[in-house]
C-alpha positions in Angstrom: 0.0 0.0 0.0 1.4 3.4 -1.0 1.8 6.1 1.6 0.3 9.2 0.0 0.7 12.6 1.5 -2.3 14.4 2.8 -3.9 16.8 0.2 -5.5 20.1 1.4 -9.2 20.3 0.7 -10.5 22.4 -2.2 -12.1 24.8 0.3 -8.6 25.7 1.6 -7.1 26.7 -1.7 -8.0 30.4 -1.4 -6.1 30.8 2.0 -2.7 32.4 2.2 0.0 29.9 2.8 2.9 32.3 3.1 2.9 36.0 3.9 6.2 38.0 4.0 6.0 41.5 5.5 8.9 44.0 5.0 11.4 41.2 5.1 15.1 42.3 5.4 18.3 40.4 5.3 21.5 42.4 5.7 25.0 40.9 5.8 27.7 42.8 7.7 30.9 43.6 6.0 34.1 45.4 7.0 35.4 48.3 5.0 37.9 51.1 5.3 41.4 51.1 6.6 42.1 48.0 8.7 38.5 46.9 8.2 37.5 49.4 10.9 34.1 50.5 9.4 31.0 48.3 9.6 28.5 48.4 6.8 26.0 46.1 5.3 25.1 44.3 2.1 21.3 44.8 1.8 20.6 41.5 0.0 16.9 41.6 0.8 15.4 45.0 1.6 11.8 45.4 2.8 10.3 42.7 0.6 6.6 41.9 1.0 4.3 39.4 -0.8 1.8 36.6 -0.3 1.5 33.1 -1.8 -1.9 31.5 -2.0 -2.3 27.9 -0.9 -1.8 25.5 -3.7 -0.4 28.3 -6.0 3.0 29.4 -7.3 4.7 32.7 -7.0 7.6 33.1 -9.4 10.5 35.3 -8.2 12.6 36.7 -11.0 15.5 39.1 -11.5 19.1 39.3 -12.7 21.9 37.6 -10.8 22.7 39.2 -7.5 19.2 40.7 -7.0 18.5 38.8 -3.8 16.1 36.1 -5.0 17.9 33.1 -3.4 18.7 35.0 -0.2 15.0 35.8 0.1 14.1 32.1 -0.3 16.7 30.9 2.2 15.6 33.6 4.7 11.9 32.6 4.4 12.7 29.0 5.4 15.0 30.3 8.1 18.3 29.0 6.7 19.3 32.6 7.3 18.0 34.6 10.3 16.0 37.6 9.2 17.4 41.0 10.0 13.8 42.4 10.3 10.3 42.0 9.0 7.8 39.1 9.5 7.4 35.6 8.0 3.9 34.2 8.5 3.6 30.6 7.4 0.2 28.9 7.4 -1.2 31.4 9.9 1.8 31.2 12.3 4.4 34.0 12.7 7.7 32.1 12.6 10.0 35.1 12.4 11.4 34.7 15.9 11.1 30.9 16.2 14.0 29.2 17.9 15.7 26.2 16.3 13.7 23.9 18.5 10.4 25.6 17.6 11.3 25.4 13.9 11.8 21.6 14.0 8.1 20.7 13.3 7.9 23.6 10.8 10.8 22.4 8.8 8.7 19.3 7.9 6.2 21.6 6.3 8.8 23.9 4.5 11.3 22.2 2.2 13.7 23.4 -0.5 14.9 22.1 -3.9 18.4 23.4 -4.4 19.9 24.8 -7.6 22.9 22.5 -8.1 21.9 18.8 -8.3 25.6 17.9 -8.2 26.5 19.7 -5.0 23.2 19.2 -3.1 23.4 15.4 -2.8 25.9 13.7 -0.4 28.1 11.5 -2.7 28.7 9.0 0.2 25.0 8.3 0.7 22.8 6.0 -1.3 19.6 7.4 -2.9 17.6 5.6 -0.3 19.5 7.2 2.6 19.4 10.6 1.0 15.6 10.5 0.6 15.1 8.7 3.9 17.3 11.0 6.0 14.5 13.5 6.7 12.0 10.7 7.3 14.4 9.5 10.1 15.0 12.9 11.5 11.3 13.6 11.9 10.6 10.0 13.0 7.7 9.6 10.5 8.1 5.9 9.9 10.7 3.1 9.9 11.3 -0.4 8.8 9.3 -1.7 5.8 7.1 1.4 5.8 10.1 3.6 5.4 11.4 1.6 2.4 7.9 1.5 0.9 7.7 5.3 1.2 11.0 5.8 -0.5 10.1 3.5 -3.4 6.8 5.4 -3.7 8.7 8.7 -4.0 11.1 7.4 -6.5 8.2 6.3 -8.7 6.5 9.6 -8.2 9.5 11.5 -9.6 10.0 9.1 -12.6 12.7 6.8 -11.2 12.7 3.1 -10.4 12.8 1.4 -7.0 16.0 -0.4 -8.2 17.7 3.0 -7.9 17.4 2.9 -4.1 20.8 1.5 -3.4 22.7 3.5 -6.0 24.9 6.6 -5.4 24.5 10.1 -6.9 27.5 9.8 -9.2 25.6 7.0 -11.1 22.9 9.4 -12.3 22.6 12.2 -14.8 21.9 15.8 -13.8 18.2 15.5 -14.5 18.0 12.3 -12.5 19.9 13.9 -9.6 17.4 16.8 -9.5 14.6 14.3 -9.4 16.2 12.7 -6.4 16.4 16.2 -4.8 12.7 16.7 -5.5 11.9 13.3 -3.9 13.9 14.3 -0.9 11.9 17.5 -0.5 8.6 15.5 -0.8 9.6 12.8 1.7 8.2 14.6 4.8 4.9 15.7 3.1 5.6 19.5 3.0 3.1 22.2 2.4 5.5 24.8 0.9 8.5 24.1 -1.3 11.0 26.8 -2.2 12.4 25.9 -5.7 15.7 27.7 -5.9 16.4 27.8 -9.7 15.8 24.0 -9.9 16.3 23.8 -13.7 19.2 26.3 -14.3 21.9 23.6 -14.2 20.1 21.2 -16.5 20.0 20.7 -20.2 17.3 22.5 -22.1 15.8 19.2 -23.1 15.4 18.2 -19.5 14.1 21.5 -18.1 10.6 21.1 -19.5 10.3 17.6 -18.1 11.2 18.8 -14.6 8.8 21.8 -14.9 5.9 19.5 -16.0 6.6 17.1 -13.2 6.6 19.9 -10.6 3.2 21.1 -12.0 1.8 17.5 -11.8 3.0 17.1 -8.3 1.5 20.4 -7.3 -1.9 19.5 -8.6 -1.9 16.0 -7.1 -0.4 16.8 -3.7 -1.8 20.4 -3.2 1.7 21.9 -2.9 2.5 25.6 -2.7 5.7 26.8 -4.5 8.0 29.8 -4.3 9.7 29.4 -7.7 13.0 31.3 -8.0 14.5 31.6 -11.4 16.0 33.8 -14.1 14.5 31.9 -17.0 11.5 34.1 -17.6 9.7 31.8 -20.1 9.8 28.9 -17.6 8.6 31.2 -14.8 5.6 32.2 -16.9 4.8 28.6 -17.6 4.7 27.5 -14.0 3.7 30.6 -12.0 0.3 32.0 -11.0 1.8 35.3 -9.8 5.2 36.9 -10.5 7.4 39.1 -8.4 10.2 41.0 -10.0 13.3 41.9 -7.9 16.0 44.5 -8.4 18.9 45.1 -6.0 17.1 43.4 -3.0 13.7 45.0 -3.6 10.5 44.0 -5.3 9.6 46.5 -8.1 6.5 44.7 -9.6 4.1 42.0 -8.4 1.1 40.8 -10.3 -0.7 37.9 -12.0 1.7 36.1 -14.3 -0.1 36.6 -17.6 -0.7 40.3 -16.9 3.0 40.9 -16.0 4.2 39.3 -19.2 1.5 40.8 -21.5 1.7 44.4 -20.1 4.8 45.0 -18.0 4.6 48.3 -16.2 7.9 48.9 -14.4 10.8 49.9 -16.7 13.0 47.1 -15.3 10.3 44.5 -15.9 10.0 45.8 -19.5 13.8 45.5 -20.0 13.8 41.9 -18.6 11.0 40.7 -20.8 12.5 42.3 -23.9 15.5 40.1 -23.5 13.5 36.8 -23.6 14.3 35.0 -26.9 11.4 34.7 -29.4 11.5 31.5 -31.5 9.8 33.1 -34.5 12.5 34.9 -36.7 9.9 37.3 -38.3 8.7 38.4 -34.8 12.3 38.7 -33.6 13.2 41.1 -36.4 10.3 43.4 -35.4 11.0 43.0 -31.6 12.8 45.9 -30.0 15.1 44.9 -27.2 15.6 47.4 -24.3 19.3 47.6 -23.4 20.0 49.0 -20.0 22.9 51.4 -19.7 25.4 51.3 -16.9 26.5 48.7 -14.4 24.4 47.1 -11.6 25.0 49.3 -8.5 26.6 47.8 -5.4 24.1 46.5 -2.7 26.6 47.9 -0.1 26.0 51.5 -1.4 22.8 51.5 -3.5 21.7 54.8 -5.2 19.5 57.2 -3.2 15.8 57.2 -3.9 14.9 54.6 -6.5 17.6 52.0 -6.8 16.9 51.5 -10.5 17.2 55.2 -11.4 20.9 55.0 -12.5 19.9 52.6 -15.3 16.3 53.8 -16.0 15.5 55.6 -19.3 12.6 57.4 -17.6 14.4 58.7 -14.4 13.1 62.0 -13.0 14.3 64.4 -10.4 12.0 62.8 -7.7 13.6 59.4 -8.3 16.9 60.6 -6.8 15.1 62.1 -3.7 12.4 59.6 -2.8 12.3 55.8 -2.8 9.1 54.7 -4.5 6.7 52.5 -2.5 5.4 49.2 -3.8 1.7 50.1 -4.2 -1.2 49.0 -6.3 -1.8 50.9 -9.5 -5.5 51.6 -9.6 -7.5 49.4 -12.0 -4.6 47.1 -12.8 -4.4 44.7 -9.8 -0.7 45.2 -10.0 1.7 46.4 -7.3 4.5 48.6 -8.8 7.3 50.6 -7.2 7.8 53.4 -9.6 7.2 57.2 -9.6 5.8 57.0 -13.1 2.6 55.7 -11.6 2.5 57.9 -8.5 -0.7 59.7 -9.6 -2.5 56.3 -9.8 -1.4 55.1 -6.3 -2.6 56.1 -2.9 0.8 57.7 -1.9 -0.7 60.3 0.4 -2.5 57.6 2.4 0.5 55.3 2.7 2.9 58.1 3.6 0.5 59.2 6.4 0.3 55.6 7.7 4.1 55.3 7.8 4.4 58.5 9.8 
């Protein structure tokens, strides 16, 4: 008999599984003569979003924008500097390591590198069964049955249970990583660029499998990636990050069809188009200048030094991530200031 995870009821799918409020993660660094001056890398800076139960939020942005750090902070691999993390109705921001033990069963992560994330000295059965043992879910024949069930679920065979990671391809190793994440019946899985290290021919297979698992097991995903076409395929909502901050959040199709923030427009213009005729007519937006340092970001809007629409106010005041009226989209840009409730929000902050 197969040990199938509990699936949330249909009535619960509209609930919020994860809510992040003003989340910050700063890393201290030493600068100056003799490293005497303390400063901080603001890897994640006042990030707020929600993920609905059974849905997927895609988090995108160029390398170094803070996507992975946000994911690791949410599942408490990094201690938050400030802000709140509310998971399944529980504020886990200040949970101790002991308090996090039962929560870790419900929050799992699929890591980016399938070669480095698996212990080469452990068999596949031990890799998948390790978390089962830690959380004391089952043992003996039931444990083995559970591992075999998970292997089948991710497209592998039960005969693989006694093999070692070096005997598998990259795609197969990532399937093992997914099986490991599923072993303890999680509610939320943080997918940290799970396909970026794989061949293009394998990427679609992994994405399709993740979608099937989500539908069958009622999983909630935070999907971190830089491949915008794949993010659109798997995500219900999309958040765009730049230099540690969210600049646009909205329903996936709307963000792709009508991007509003200048940075989102630039990102989407770089997505390859398979049709040569359309490609010739397509105008790519090339951003000027280098990505600023997260240690010393520009004043006001962090994107202003590369933005073709930068105004005087952009250097003086940091735009708030607010809903643009009539769009259902949250955007952090002064171009839409007249369509946002700035006066109300500034008053609330004071």
